[in-house]
C-alpha positions in Angstrom: -100.9 -30.0 24.9 -100.1 -30.7 28.5 -97.6 -33.4 29.2 -98.6 -36.0 31.7 -96.2 -36.2 34.6 -93.7 -38.9 34.3 -94.1 -41.7 36.9 -91.5 -41.6 39.6 -89.2 -44.6 39.5 -90.1 -47.3 42.1 -87.9 -47.5 45.1 -86.0 -50.7 45.3 -87.2 -53.0 48.0 -84.4 -53.6 50.4 -83.9 -57.2 51.4 -84.4 -58.0 55.1 -81.2 -57.9 57.1 -79.5 -61.2 57.5 -79.5 -62.8 61.0 -76.1 -62.7 62.6 -74.6 -66.0 63.9 -71.6 -66.3 66.2 -69.8 -69.7 66.1 -68.2 -71.0 69.4 -66.3 -74.3 69.0 -62.7 -75.2 70.0 -62.2 -77.2 66.8 -61.2 -74.8 63.9 -62.2 -77.4 61.3 -65.7 -77.6 62.7 -66.0 -73.8 62.6 -64.8 -73.7 59.0 -67.4 -76.3 58.0 -70.2 -74.6 59.9 -69.3 -71.2 58.6 -69.3 -72.4 55.0 -72.7 -74.0 55.4 -74.3 -71.0 57.1 -72.8 -68.4 54.7 -74.5 -70.2 51.8 -77.9 -69.3 53.3 -79.7 -66.2 52.0 -80.9 -65.1 55.4 -77.9 -65.9 57.6 -74.4 -64.5 58.0 -71.5 -65.4 60.3 -70.6 -62.3 62.4 -67.7 -63.9 64.4 -66.0 -67.0 65.7 -64.6 -68.1 69.0 -62.6 -71.1 70.2 -63.2 -70.7 73.9 -65.6 -68.9 76.3 -63.3 -66.0 76.9 -63.1 -65.3 73.2 -66.9 -65.8 73.0 -67.7 -63.1 75.5 -65.5 -60.6 73.6 -67.1 -61.5 70.3 -70.6 -61.2 71.7 -69.8 -57.7 72.9 -68.2 -56.7 69.7 -70.5 -58.2 67.1 -73.9 -58.3 68.8 -75.1 -61.6 67.3 -78.7 -62.7 67.0 -77.8 -66.3 67.8 -74.8 -68.1 69.4 -74.2 -71.5 68.0 -72.0 -73.3 70.6 -70.5 -76.6 71.5 -70.8 -77.8 75.0 -67.3 -79.2 75.5 -64.7 -76.3 75.6 -61.5 -75.6 77.3 -61.5 -73.5 80.5 -65.2 -73.6 81.5 -68.1 -76.0 81.6 -70.5 -75.5 78.6 -73.5 -75.4 80.9 -71.9 -72.7 83.1 -70.8 -70.8 79.9 -74.5 -70.7 78.7 -75.7 -69.4 82.1 -72.9 -66.7 82.3 -73.5 -65.7 78.6 -77.2 -65.1 79.2 -76.5 -63.3 82.4 -74.3 -60.9 80.4 -76.5 -60.7 77.4 -80.2 -61.3 78.4 -82.4 -62.2 75.5 -79.6 -63.7 73.4 -80.6 -66.9 71.6 -78.3 -69.8 72.2 -78.4 -73.1 70.2 -76.2 -75.9 71.3 -74.6 -78.2 68.7 -72.8 -81.1 70.3 -71.6 -84.7 69.8 -73.0 -85.6 73.2 -76.2 -87.7 73.5 -79.2 -85.3 73.7 -80.9 -87.8 76.1 -78.3 -86.8 78.7 -77.4 -83.2 77.8 -80.4 -81.6 76.1 -82.6 -81.0 79.1 -79.7 -79.6 81.1 -78.8 -77.3 78.3 -82.3 -76.0 78.1 -82.5 -75.5 81.9 -79.3 -73.5 81.6 -81.0 -71.2 79.1 -80.3 -72.5 75.7 -83.2 -72.4 73.2 -82.3 -75.6 71.4 -80.1 -78.6 71.2 -79.0 -80.5 68.1 -76.4 -83.2 67.7 -73.6 -82.8 65.2 -74.6 -85.9 63.4 -78.0 -84.5 62.5 -76.7 -82.9 59.3 -76.9 -79.5 57.6 -80.6 -79.4 56.7 -81.7 -80.1 60.2 -79.2 -77.7 61.6 -80.7 -74.9 59.4 -84.1 -75.8 60.6 -83.0 -75.6 64.2 -81.3 -72.2 63.7 -84.3 -70.7 62.0 -86.7 -72.1 64.6 -84.6 -70.7 67.5 -84.4 -67.3 65.7 -88.2 -67.3 65.5 -88.3 -67.5 69.3 -89.1 -71.2 69.4 -87.3 -74.1 71.1 -85.7 -76.8 69.0 -85.0 -80.4 70.0 -85.3 -83.6 68.0 -88.8 -85.1 67.8 -87.7 -88.0 70.1 -86.3 -85.6 72.7 -89.4 -83.4 72.4 -91.6 -86.5 73.2 -89.4 -87.3 76.1 -89.6 -83.8 77.6 -93.4 -83.7 77.1 -93.7 -87.1 78.9 -91.6 -85.7 81.7 -93.9 -82.6 82.0 -96.9 -84.9 82.1 -95.4 -86.8 85.0 -94.8 -90.0 83.0 -91.3 -91.5 83.0 -90.6 -93.2 79.7 -88.9 -96.6 79.9 -85.2 -96.6 80.2 -85.1 -93.0 81.4 -84.6 -93.6 85.1 -80.8 -93.1 85.0 -79.5 -92.1 88.5 -77.3 -89.5 86.6 -80.4 -87.3 86.3 -80.5 -87.0 90.1 -77.3 -84.9 89.9 -77.3 -81.1 89.9 -75.5 -79.4 87.0 -72.5 -78.8 89.1 -72.4 -82.3 90.4 -72.8 -83.6 86.9 -69.7 -81.5 85.8 -67.7 -82.9 88.7 -68.8 -86.4 87.8 -67.7 -86.0 84.2 -64.3 -84.7 85.2 -63.8 -87.5 87.7 -64.6 -89.9 84.8 -61.9 -88.2 82.7 -59.3 -89.1 85.4 -59.1 -85.7 87.1 -58.1 -85.4 90.7 -59.9 -83.3 93.2 -57.3 -80.5 92.8 -57.7 -80.7 89.0 -61.5 -80.5 89.2 -61.2 -77.6 91.6 -58.9 -75.6 89.3 -61.0 -76.3 86.2 -64.3 -75.4 87.8 -62.8 -72.5 89.9 -63.9 -74.1 93.1 -62.1 -74.9 96.3 -61.0 -78.5 96.9 -63.2 -78.6 99.9 -66.3 -77.7 97.8 -65.3 -80.5 95.3 -65.2 -83.0 98.1 -68.7 -82.0 99.2 -69.9 -82.5 95.6 -68.2 -85.9 95.5 -69.9 -86.9 98.7 -73.3 -85.8 97.3 -72.6 -87.7 94.1 -71.8 -90.9 96.0 -75.0 -90.6 98.0 -77.2 -89.9 95.0 -75.7 -92.7 92.9 -75.6 -95.1 95.9 -71.9 -95.8 95.6 -69.9 -97.2 98.6 -66.7 -95.3 98.4 -64.3 -93.1 96.3 -63.0 -96.1 94.3 -66.6 -97.1 93.3 -67.3 -93.5 92.3 -64.2 -93.3 90.1 -64.9 -96.7 88.5 -68.5 -95.7 87.8 -67.6 -92.3 86.4 -64.9 -93.7 84.1 -67.2 -96.3 82.8 -69.9 -93.7 82.1 -67.5 -91.4 80.3 -66.4 -94.3 78.2 -69.9 -95.1 77.1 -70.5 -91.5 76.2 -67.4 -91.5 74.0 -68.5 -94.7 72.3 -72.0 -93.3 71.6 -75.3 -95.1 71.6 
């Protein structure tokens, strides 16, 4: 009697590769918390961490992440300039900003710089995971409120309360304005942003004109007051 051929064992189905996330934040405790949250996800893995932009560039080259989850406020470089430089070095890399700063002020600038999403740190873990996965799918993530604001802007409608003169500033002018509000002198601003003092003076003059401020004293007072309101939160 002829034996029927035995069925070959089924090949195990390999699980899809986990998406690799690089954390960039200058606060170690924040990185620890985010790493613990992300590592619990079945489809995500932390491939590296960095505490400043210089470390971040090294980690991107070494680990080839699918997504960079980064804060905006870091030592040594503006967060907006960091995003621009990062995407110039690694085109196609997905960047999601997680920040304590009000999205109404920063989200649109972060998206213009090349980020694929913006989420505030107070949003919580569940929304963060939603944002990460949405950006990894090639979509853009912002909160529903911010999405409505951006769509209204595209439609040419200005929502009430959104006519802040700060929006008139270019990204570089905005960075100079922030540093002035933090008490930095022209020389300090020049060193931090790698500009000449003369270039900083030009930016200061443009800021005064756009914000309709009389003199340097009015500029400093306005910038300090604005920075204080951002630290206090909405």
